[in-house]
VEXZA-276469 format. One record per residue (C-alpha): residue number from 1; residue in one letter; x, y, z. Coordinates in nm, 3 decimals, padded with zeros to 5 digits. Example, Ala and Ser with C-alpha at 12.3 -4.5 7.8 and 13.67 -1.06 7.14 Angstrom:
(node 1 A (01.230 -00.450 00.780))
(node 2 S (01.367 -00.106 00.714))
This chain:
(node 1 M (00.000 00.000 00.000))
(node 2 R (00.137 00.343 -00.099))
(node 3 L (00.079 00.659 00.095))
(node 4 P (-00.094 00.951 -00.076))
(node 5 A (00.138 01.225 -00.191))
(node 6 T (-00.009 01.483 00.045))
(node 7 K (00.157 01.553 00.377))
(node 8 Q (-00.002 01.365 00.668))
(node 9 T (00.159 01.533 00.965))
(node 10 A (-00.134 01.756 01.052))
(node 11 S (-00.372 01.466 01.103))
(node 12 M (-00.140 01.256 01.316))
(node 13 P (-00.286 01.210 01.666))
(node 14 D (-00.077 01.261 01.976))
(node 15 I (00.102 00.967 02.132))
(node 16 P (-00.139 00.802 02.378))
(node 17 E (-00.051 00.832 02.741))
(node 18 V (00.121 00.522 02.879))
(node 19 R (-00.033 00.353 03.183))
(node 20 P (00.210 00.398 03.476))
(node 21 A (00.370 00.096 03.639))
(node 22 P (00.338 00.029 04.011))
(node 23 L (00.708 00.105 04.055))
(node 24 P (00.965 00.268 03.823))
(node 25 Q (01.029 00.022 03.543))
(node 26 H (01.284 00.187 03.316))
(node 27 I (01.628 00.308 03.399))
(node 28 H (01.912 00.491 03.231))
(node 29 I (02.262 00.364 03.292))
(node 30 N (02.607 00.517 03.273))
(node 31 R (02.768 00.530 02.929))
(node 32 R (03.033 00.260 02.906))
(node 33 I (03.218 00.100 02.619))
(node 34 L (03.131 -00.265 02.562))
(node 35 P (03.325 -00.404 02.265))
(node 36 G (03.178 -00.675 02.053))
(node 37 S (02.849 -00.766 01.899))
(node 38 I (02.537 -00.590 02.022))
(node 39 A (02.255 -00.839 02.026))
(node 40 P (02.422 -01.154 02.162))
(node 41 A (02.548 -00.964 02.465))
(node 42 L (02.203 -00.841 02.558))
(node 43 S (02.126 -01.125 02.799))
(node 44 L (02.417 -01.037 03.025))
(node 45 L (02.345 -00.668 02.987))
(node 46 F (01.982 -00.703 03.085))
(node 47 C (02.066 -00.931 03.379))
(node 48 L (02.294 -00.658 03.507))
(node 49 L (02.019 -00.404 03.449))
(node 50 L (01.766 -00.613 03.635))
(node 51 V (01.998 -00.630 03.935))
(node 52 G (02.051 -00.258 03.903))
(node 53 A (01.678 -00.193 03.887))
(node 54 C (01.622 -00.386 04.207))
(node 55 S (01.905 -00.222 04.396))
(node 56 R (01.872 00.118 04.226))
(node 57 A (02.251 00.106 04.180))
(node 58 Q (02.412 00.181 03.847))
(node 59 P (02.549 -00.142 03.698))
(node 60 S (02.901 -00.142 03.561))
(node 61 L (02.961 -00.280 03.214))
(node 62 A (03.321 -00.176 03.186))
(node 63 S (03.449 -00.514 03.301))
(node 64 A (03.220 -00.716 03.072))
(node 65 D (03.419 -00.902 02.809))
(node 66 V (03.223 -00.987 02.495))
(node 67 V (03.404 -01.318 02.437))
(node 68 D (03.315 -01.424 02.790))
(node 69 V (02.956 -01.309 02.736))
(node 70 L (02.918 -01.507 02.417))
(node 71 S (03.066 -01.822 02.569))
(node 72 R (02.821 -01.832 02.858))
(node 73 P (02.583 -02.129 02.855))
(node 74 V (02.233 -02.067 02.724))
(node 75 D (01.927 -02.216 02.894))
(node 76 D (01.841 -02.532 02.699))
(node 77 R (01.473 -02.447 02.729))
(node 78 F (01.507 -02.161 02.479))
(node 79 A (01.391 -02.234 02.127))
(node 80 R (01.652 -02.238 01.851))
(node 81 A (01.626 -02.167 01.482))
(node 82 L (01.698 -02.504 01.318))
(node 83 E (01.528 -02.463 00.981))
(node 84 P (01.325 -02.212 00.781))
(node 85 Q (00.981 -02.123 00.908))
(node 86 E (00.682 -01.988 00.719))
(node 87 F (00.626 -01.627 00.824))
(node 88 Q (00.275 -01.499 00.884))
(node 89 F (00.223 -01.124 00.906))
(node 90 P (00.141 -00.924 01.108))
(node 91 R (00.175 -01.203 01.365))
(node 92 D (00.549 -01.250 01.303))
(node 93 H (00.616 -00.876 01.333))
(node 94 G (00.532 -00.939 01.698))
(node 95 P (00.739 -01.104 01.974))
(node 96 H (00.875 -01.460 01.984))
(node 97 N (00.931 -01.498 02.356))
(node 98 D (01.050 -01.858 02.340))
(node 99 Y (01.376 -01.736 02.183))
(node 100 A (01.647 -01.573 02.391))
(node 101 T (01.683 -01.248 02.195))
(node 102 E (01.490 -01.043 01.943))
(node 103 W (01.525 -00.700 01.790))
(node 104 W (01.328 -00.460 01.571))
(node 105 Y (01.551 -00.213 01.385))
(node 106 Y (01.405 00.090 01.210))
(node 107 T (01.636 00.320 01.016))
(node 108 G (01.554 00.577 00.753))
(node 109 N (01.693 00.835 00.513))
(node 110 L (01.479 01.147 00.496))
(node 111 T (01.472 01.477 00.307))
(node 112 G (01.330 01.777 00.485))
(node 113 E (01.103 02.046 00.349))
(node 114 D (01.409 02.265 00.407))
(node 115 G (01.604 02.056 00.153))
(node 116 G (01.830 01.907 00.419))
(node 117 H (01.914 01.538 00.460))
(node 118 Y (01.837 01.353 00.782))
(node 119 G (01.864 01.000 00.921))
(node 120 F (01.689 00.829 01.209))
(node 121 Q (01.718 00.508 01.409))
(node 122 L (01.455 00.361 01.640))
(node 123 T (01.544 00.018 01.774))
(node 124 F (01.380 -00.216 02.025))
(node 125 F (01.565 -00.512 02.179))
(node 126 R (01.404 -00.794 02.374))
(node 127 S (01.603 -01.030 02.596))
(node 128 A (01.452 -01.318 02.792))
(node 129 L (01.554 -01.430 03.138))
(node 130 A (01.359 -01.751 03.071))
(node 131 P (01.148 -01.872 02.779))
(node 132 G (00.788 -01.761 02.743))
(node 133 E (00.584 -01.576 03.002))
(node 134 S (00.594 -01.614 03.378))
(node 135 D (00.307 -01.809 03.534))
(node 136 R (00.331 -01.603 03.854))
(node 137 P (00.050 -01.348 03.898))
(node 138 S (00.274 -01.059 04.005))
(node 139 D (00.333 -00.772 03.762))
(node 140 F (00.699 -00.787 03.865))
(node 141 A (00.745 -01.147 03.751))
(node 142 A (00.823 -01.037 03.395))
(node 143 Q (01.067 -01.266 03.213))
(node 144 Q (01.109 -01.034 02.914))
(node 145 L (01.335 -00.729 02.931))
(node 146 Y (01.340 -00.446 02.677))
(node 147 M (01.593 -00.189 02.566))
(node 148 A (01.535 00.086 02.308))
(node 149 H (01.772 00.315 02.117))
(node 150 F (01.666 00.636 01.942))
(node 151 A (01.886 00.861 01.727))
(node 152 V (01.855 01.138 01.471))
(node 153 T (02.123 01.265 01.232))
(node 154 S (02.096 01.616 01.087))
(node 155 A (02.325 01.697 00.795))
(node 156 P (02.230 02.070 00.805))
(node 157 A (02.328 02.090 01.173))
(node 158 G (02.621 01.848 01.133))
(node 159 R (02.505 01.665 01.446))
(node 160 H (02.393 01.320 01.556))
(node 161 V (02.213 01.268 01.888))
(node 162 S (02.125 00.940 02.057))
(node 163 F (01.926 00.819 02.357))
(node 164 D (01.839 00.488 02.527))
(node 165 R (01.588 00.337 02.767))
(node 166 F (01.549 00.008 02.955))
(node 167 S (01.250 -00.164 03.111))
(node 168 R (01.098 -00.490 03.224))
(node 169 A (00.793 -00.598 03.022))
(node 170 A (00.570 -00.519 03.318))
(node 171 G (00.296 -00.273 03.403))
(node 172 G (00.237 -00.192 03.037))
(node 173 V (00.558 00.010 03.019))
(node 174 A (00.729 -00.209 02.759))
(node 175 G (00.633 -00.499 02.538))
(node 176 A (00.530 -00.619 02.195))
(node 177 T (00.228 -00.777 02.030))
(node 178 G (00.166 -00.929 01.689))
(node 179 S (-00.209 -00.984 01.701))
(node 180 P (-00.458 -00.840 01.628))
(node 181 R (-00.217 -00.566 01.524))
(node 182 Y (00.158 -00.537 01.554))
(node 183 E (00.310 -00.303 01.812))
(node 184 V (00.637 -00.277 02.003))
(node 185 W (00.699 -00.006 02.261))
(node 186 L (00.898 00.120 02.556))
(node 187 D (00.722 00.407 02.732))
(node 188 D (00.616 00.651 02.458))
(node 189 W (00.872 00.522 02.207))
(node 190 R (00.675 00.289 01.984))
(node 191 A (00.622 00.133 01.645))
(node 192 R (00.269 00.020 01.571))
(node 193 E (00.060 -00.101 01.282))
(node 194 T (-00.212 00.152 01.195))
(node 195 M (-00.364 -00.045 00.907))
(node 196 P (-00.248 -00.341 00.696))
(node 197 G (00.084 -00.250 00.536))
(node 198 Q (00.125 00.075 00.728))
(node 199 M (00.314 00.154 01.050))
(node 200 R (00.360 00.455 01.272))
(node 201 L (00.687 00.540 01.453))
(node 202 Q (00.700 00.785 01.742))
(node 203 A (00.978 00.878 01.983))
(node 204 A (01.075 01.194 02.168))
(node 205 A (01.367 01.300 02.385))
(node 206 E (01.566 01.611 02.466))
(node 207 D (01.931 01.707 02.478))
(node 208 A (02.116 02.025 02.566))
(node 209 N (02.022 02.181 02.230))
(node 210 G (01.648 02.120 02.260))
(node 211 A (01.377 01.872 02.174))
(node 212 V (01.438 01.576 01.939))
(node 213 S (01.155 01.361 01.807))
(node 214 I (01.017 01.163 01.515))
(node 215 N (00.654 01.122 01.413))
(node 216 L (00.652 00.914 01.093))
(node 217 T (00.417 00.698 00.890))
(node 218 L (00.575 00.410 00.695))
(node 219 A (00.399 00.227 00.410))
(node 220 E (00.510 -00.108 00.268))
(node 221 T (00.584 -00.108 -00.106))
(node 222 H (00.778 -00.435 -00.148))
(node 223 P (00.746 -00.792 -00.020))
(node 224 P (00.971 -00.874 00.276))
(node 225 L (01.336 -00.963 00.213))
(node 226 L (01.390 -01.312 00.355))
(node 227 H (01.757 -01.338 00.442))
(node 228 G (01.959 -01.658 00.420))
(node 229 E (01.744 -01.959 00.336))
(node 230 A (01.386 -01.824 00.327))
(node 231 G (01.458 -01.613 00.637))
(node 232 F (01.675 -01.874 00.812))
(node 233 S (02.001 -01.685 00.868))
(node 234 R (02.303 -01.873 01.005))
(node 235 K (02.531 -01.700 01.256))
(node 236 G (02.781 -01.984 01.293))
(node 237 P (02.842 -02.347 01.198))
(node 238 E (02.693 -02.489 01.517))
(node 239 P (02.342 -02.643 01.496))
(node 240 G (02.087 -02.389 01.616))
(node 241 N (02.330 -02.096 01.593))
(node 242 A (02.096 -01.911 01.359))
(node 243 N (01.816 -01.657 01.361))
(node 244 H (01.493 -01.602 01.173))
(node 245 Y (01.556 -01.276 00.988))
(node 246 Y (01.363 -01.063 00.742))
(node 247 S (01.352 -00.697 00.638))
(node 248 L (01.085 -00.458 00.514))
(node 249 V (01.253 -00.227 00.263))
(node 250 R (01.171 00.087 00.067))
(node 251 L (00.909 00.181 00.325))
(node 252 E (00.764 00.507 00.191))
(node 253 T (00.790 00.754 00.477))
(node 254 V (00.615 01.085 00.551))
(node 255 G (00.586 01.285 00.870))
(node 256 E (00.800 01.520 01.068))
(node 257 I (01.108 01.529 01.283))
(node 258 V (01.199 01.777 01.550))
(node 259 F (01.567 01.863 01.582))
(node 260 E (01.708 02.123 01.820))
(node 261 G (01.349 02.223 01.886))
(node 262 R (01.269 02.295 01.518))
(node 263 R (00.988 02.106 01.339))
(node 264 I (01.079 01.980 00.993))
(node 265 P (00.830 01.804 00.758))
(node 266 V (01.011 01.513 00.590))
(node 267 T (00.968 01.245 00.326))
(node 268 G (01.193 00.952 00.236))
(node 269 L (01.247 00.578 00.262))
(node 270 S (01.286 00.362 00.571))
(node 271 W (01.403 00.008 00.646))
(node 272 M (01.288 -00.238 00.913))
(node 273 D (01.498 -00.535 01.027))
(node 274 H (01.334 -00.797 01.248))
(node 275 E (01.542 -01.083 01.382))
(node 276 F (01.487 -01.341 01.656))
(node 277 G (01.672 -01.649 01.775))
(node 278 T (01.906 -01.800 02.033))
(node 279 S (02.241 -01.737 01.869))
(node 280 A (02.587 -01.589 01.921))
(node 281 L (02.899 -01.502 01.729))
(node 282 S (03.128 -01.799 01.668))
(node 283 G (03.498 -01.860 01.718))
(node 284 D (03.711 -01.547 01.753))
(node 285 A (03.451 -01.310 01.603))
(node 286 V (03.454 -00.966 01.764))
(node 287 G (03.191 -00.772 01.570))
(node 288 W (03.051 -00.685 01.232))
(node 289 D (03.019 -00.419 00.965))
(node 290 W (02.657 -00.422 00.840))
(node 291 F (02.517 -00.226 00.546))
(node 292 A (02.171 -00.154 00.410))
(node 293 V (02.163 00.013 00.067))
(node 294 T (01.863 00.140 -00.131))
(node 295 L (01.951 00.247 -00.485))
(node 296 D (01.755 00.484 -00.709))
(node 297 N (01.703 00.205 -00.966))
(node 298 D (01.488 00.016 -00.710))
(node 299 V (01.766 -00.231 -00.626))
(node 300 V (01.810 -00.307 -00.254))
(node 301 L (02.110 -00.465 -00.080))
(node 302 M (02.182 -00.598 00.268))
(node 303 F (02.532 -00.732 00.332))
(node 304 A (02.784 -00.755 00.615))
(node 305 E (03.125 -00.881 00.719))
(node 306 I (03.180 -01.051 01.052))
(node 307 R (03.528 -00.962 01.177))
(node 308 T (03.762 -01.182 01.382))
(node 309 L (04.060 -01.122 01.609))
(node 310 S (04.285 -01.257 01.334))
(node 311 G (04.157 -00.993 01.092))
(node 312 A (03.990 -01.237 00.853))
(node 313 S (03.618 -01.218 00.783))
(node 314 Q (03.407 -01.519 00.873))
(node 315 A (03.243 -01.703 00.584))
(node 316 I (02.905 -01.745 00.750))
(node 317 F (02.704 -01.429 00.690))
(node 318 E (02.414 -01.439 00.444))
(node 319 G (02.295 -01.112 00.286))
(node 320 T (02.035 -01.036 00.021))
(node 321 L (02.014 -00.855 -00.312))
(node 322 S (01.665 -00.758 -00.432))
(node 323 F (01.586 -00.659 -00.793))
(node 324 P (01.302 -00.436 -00.919))
(node 325 D (01.115 -00.739 -01.058))
(node 326 G (01.095 -00.890 -00.709))
(node 327 R (01.377 -01.146 -00.745))
(node 328 Q (01.582 -01.198 -00.430))
(node 329 V (01.935 -01.340 -00.448))
(node 330 S (02.131 -01.456 -00.145))
(node 331 I (02.469 -01.287 -00.098))
(node 332 Q (02.753 -01.503 00.032))
(node 333 P (03.081 -01.364 00.170))
(node 334 D (03.273 -01.453 -00.147))
(node 335 D (03.020 -01.262 -00.363))
(node 336 F (03.163 -00.921 -00.271))
(node 337 T (03.473 -00.737 -00.155))
(node 338 L (03.445 -00.457 00.100))
(node 339 T (03.738 -00.219 00.128))
(node 340 P (03.754 00.060 00.390))
(node 341 T (03.930 00.363 00.238))
(node 342 E (03.929 00.612 00.526))
(node 343 Q (03.908 00.612 00.904))
(node 344 W (03.750 00.831 01.169))
(node 345 T (03.833 00.869 01.537))
(node 346 S (03.552 00.945 01.779))
(node 347 P (03.629 01.250 01.991))
(node 348 A (03.394 01.113 02.260))
(node 349 S (03.513 00.752 02.302))
(node 350 G (03.848 00.758 02.122))
(node 351 T (03.735 00.459 01.914))
(node 352 V (03.875 00.439 01.560))
(node 353 Y (03.622 00.333 01.294))
(node 354 P (03.641 00.286 00.918))
(node 355 G (03.487 00.596 00.761))
(node 356 R (03.438 00.531 00.388))
(node 357 W (03.411 00.214 00.180))
(node 358 R (03.433 00.069 -00.168))
(node 359 V (03.224 -00.242 -00.230))
(node 360 S (03.224 -00.458 -00.541))
(node 361 F (02.977 -00.730 -00.647))
(node 362 P (03.146 -00.862 -00.965))
(node 363 R (02.882 -01.122 -01.051))
(node 364 H (02.615 -00.852 -01.054))
(node 365 E (02.836 -00.577 -01.204))
(node 366 I (02.782 -00.349 -00.905))
(node 367 E (03.055 -00.108 -00.790))
(node 368 L (02.971 00.133 -00.507))
(node 369 T (03.128 00.388 -00.277))
(node 370 I (02.962 00.443 00.061))
(node 371 D (03.013 00.761 00.264))
(node 372 P (02.865 00.857 00.601))
(node 373 L (02.613 01.141 00.587))
(node 374 I (02.826 01.303 00.858))
(node 375 D (03.133 01.153 01.024))
(node 376 D (03.017 01.146 01.386))
(node 377 Q (02.721 00.908 01.414))
(node 378 E (02.851 00.711 01.711))
(node 379 M (02.580 00.591 01.948))
(node 380 D (02.638 00.736 02.296))
(node 381 V (02.424 00.481 02.476))
(node 382 A (02.482 00.201 02.729))
(node 383 F (02.763 00.064 02.516))
(node 384 T (02.933 00.237 02.228))
(node 385 Y (02.882 00.143 01.865))
(node 386 Y (02.834 00.324 01.534))
(node 387 E (02.501 00.345 01.351))
(node 388 G (02.463 00.608 01.083))
(node 389 A (02.304 00.727 00.762))
(node 390 T (02.508 00.691 00.443))
(node 391 V (02.525 00.831 00.088))
(node 392 V (02.588 00.579 -00.191))
(node 393 R (02.721 00.634 -00.545))
(node 394 G (02.852 00.402 -00.815))
(node 395 T (02.760 00.196 -01.119))
(node 396 M (02.547 -00.110 -01.198))
(node 397 N (02.580 -00.282 -01.534))
(node 398 G (02.789 00.014 -01.642))
(node 399 E (02.514 00.268 -01.565))
(node 400 P (02.550 00.530 -01.289))
(node 401 V (02.346 00.472 -00.973))
(node 402 A (02.301 00.659 -00.648))
(node 403 G (02.123 00.590 -00.325))
(node 404 R (02.107 00.612 00.050))
(node 405 G (02.153 00.364 00.331))
(node 406 Y (02.266 00.283 00.682))
(node 407 V (02.579 00.130 00.833))
(node 408 E (02.630 -00.041 01.169))
(node 409 L (02.980 -00.097 01.308))
(node 410 T (03.032 -00.304 01.623))
(node 411 G (03.331 -00.440 01.808))
(node 412 Y (03.575 -00.153 01.748))
(node 413 G (03.581 -00.031 02.108))
(node 414 E (03.883 -00.231 02.226))
(node 415 N (04.129 -00.248 01.938))
(node 416 G (03.983 00.003 01.693))
(node 417 F (04.017 00.005 01.317))
(node 418 Q (04.356 -00.016 01.146))
(node 419 R (04.395 00.044 00.774))
């Protein structure tokens, strides 16, 4: 379903008031650097947060080692992704609480009425202390824990701002549903289905420069990208070390953002990643470089490299290339070469990241350069990583192409990037 061309911001209702919990349910924690992959470390992170919530003390993540986190035993009662499943929507947009971890990633590339370029990220993570739902009647017996990240990049201002929240899935403060309509939320940050094929994103925060918010309507225009084998995406060679993973791409987006207190009507394209499983990085993997690319010829790409301590990339990641006619082709690690050409050092964390890339897909005659919209798009949240809007240029079948996208860089906090 496509949105009408007219602006829809005026008719958007206010965010409904959230029912308060019996006791404070969400907390903010000190900014620490936690190297390594984001999602697999969530279980340890949330366990620390739960202890912190009970004691009201600020948990320390500085001593958490990602290799140790990823080698911890996982409760055998958790479900594992062992083979492809048949997705049913909107049900499968909702939570899968029998799996240890789950995340909903929204990113988007927007153009303002002022002509400026903007990016946004709204992400919800779920981590389970035990499979399923608690059978205890107490509201505080929640077994599901939620974390959310929110960020906006403004090219006109040359700034990127980020925020985070944490909560138990208790008292209506945080949670997710897939039926009768899809919704995931943490306080007043939420993504919800408003009608079949259409979603609404809302989040608001404030920094020293003023209010920051998004109020966006996203409409599906393409069938879901099913990554790996029909959405069965392997994370390592071990049985069950896989996730169910799909993306909604080229989501036509209208609405408004507020940045530094200024309201800006925007239009553009967004991307939703939804992934759930009981998985971890394998071997000596320390993180990944992940890319989403939407080209102006209606071609869409998702690809990544999983990095190791030895410097070699692991041959396990499965990406996807989507063509305008609806064909989807799986991307294997040997289908492309990714070459960082510049580096950037964060003035906040001191972490060194790659800052510009060349990527080549010889079999598909695609050659691209990928640049960050602005250099500093490091997430200043509970642990430090990089998630930012990108500008893409290059050729496909000898013809010039351009586009926009997003990049996620994890695991650079300890050793940094070296060209």
